[in-house]
Every structure is written in structure tokens, then in C-alpha cells.
Phi, psi and omega in degrees: 000122179300147180308324182290345180253001181302317182298315180298316177296314179301316177300315181296314181295321178294319179294328185264002186306320182284346182247335181218148172291162187301323182295320178288324178293324175299311179302317178300313177297318181295320178293328172291332182285313184220001174081004178204154176239152171253126182257132172278149186301325187242148175290133180251007186230158172245128178285122188262348183260161175256343181270148179245132180284345180259005171085026178242034186301319184295319183252018186293133175244135181238126178297140176283162179302131180067016175284150180299131187258070183249349181228103189224179184301322182242072179308139180089341181245308185257340187284149173285131182271092186290335179291313185272334191238031182299334182275359190228177180254351181228153169220146359296157188229166172289160175299156180296156178298157181299154177279139176283144181297143177280129180258125180266099184283343179282342184288345183286000000 
């Protein structure tokens, strides 16, 4: 988040605090800013709490640090798209590089 937009983010999270946890308020704010988020292939954080702000504490699954981040709370928005971006570290991603022609070395 650029420094010039931190105040806007902080205000949004504070205003939504009674309705949404900070991570969901951040996603909401980011989508309002430019309409898309970039997801890194791997989870870079460890969830330290056992309580869930969205009410799923009993059945809660938390990705381990550096685990593939393909199944998350807001699928299609925050998740890494492993189907389209298996060749990359972020999604959305550019199309895969062109395939090199297969050389049959035994044909000689």
C-alpha cells in the first residue's frame, strides 16, 4: 500500500471494525481502490489466534507458513489461481511463455 493511501486504509478499517475483521476490511478497501488484488503463490504469515472473527473457530483451517495459497476465505479475490498461474509466483499472471518445440533426438 503506497504511503499516500495509508490514511484512507486506516480510516476504512476503523469504520468497518464493528462489522468486519481487519483482513476482510482491507480486501474490501483494496477492491474499491483499483478493483483487483495480487496474490502471492505462498502464504507468508502464521495465524497466531484460535478465535475467528467470522465465526468458524471450530472448523477453522489456517495455511501454514509458505504453504500454497490456493484456498482462502475469499476465493477468486485473494487466492492464488493455481490453474491459470502454475508457471508464475503471482496471480493474476501473464500467460505462460510459449512452448519450445519438442526435438526427437532418436530420429537421427
